[in-house]
Phi, psi and omega in degrees: 000083188301321182295318178294318177303312180300319180293320179298318180292313185292332180276356179089014180286341180258116184239146179242144183155215179242119185227147170255124182274166177306325181290349184094350179288151174265143182218152177267005173214157183223137176254107183262082184295335177300326176298324180276318187285352174269359176260115186301325181294316181288318180299320178297318179295318178301313181297318180296321178290320180289331182305326180301335184259000186267354180299133178089000179258149180272328186213166176244147176219146175209148179276145175299149353261320189298327184273348185297309179299327179292316178297318179297312181299318180292323176300315179294322181289332185250349186062032176253142178292160179228160173234150176253128178260129179276152175288328178207159180291136175282150181276002182226177178063223184278347179059031181274151174272349179226145175240132180127199184287176179284129180262354184303122179078005182260147174272117188244129175267123179267133176246151182216155179277305180222135173248139177240276178264347178094359184304311182296316183288330176293321176299318177301312180300315181298316179297315179296316180295324177297337178260014172091008181282150174260119183237125176225358183210143171236131174250123180244150177292309182229131171256121179285354176061046181237031173116351182299316182302314182294317180295321179292324177302322178297338179258015180059041180232133177274136174258126178241106176270141173288321175217158178251159176300323179302316179298320181291312185292334176296330183272356185301000000 
C-alpha cells in the first residue's frame, strides 16, 4: 500500500536512530504510529484499509494506547462496537482489564499499530479469549517482520499487515 507508506514517511512516523522497542529489542528505526494516528487524514485511510478485513466480525478490539485511535476509527467506519484492552488492571475504579461491551461469544477483530515479535498483541488475544471472545485475525498497520506472524500462527491467529517494514525501508 504505497500511498500509506508515503503518508507514514511524510508525517514523520518513520524515525531513524537508536531505539529500544516494546519487545526489548534494539532497532535502528522506529515506527511511531501515534504520529500518524493523530492525523485525521492518515487515521481515516488506516480505518478504510482495515475495514476490508472487518466483514463478519461482531466487534473491534485494541490494546491501550497505540491501538485505541485505530479501534475507534475502525468502529466509526464499520459501525461495530469496540473494546479497549488494558495492559494491566488499574488499582482503582472497576479494576477491569477491558473497557466496552461484553465480548463473550463474539467474533472480535483485533487491531494493532505495530507488530514486532507479537508479544503485546498475544497478551491482548489472551485477555479477550479469557473473556469468551473468538479471535482468528489481527490487522496491524505495520508489521516489522520480526516474528509476530509466526507467533500468532501458533495461537491460530492470522496476521494481516497493511504495510511491512520492508516496504517502508525500501522508500527510505
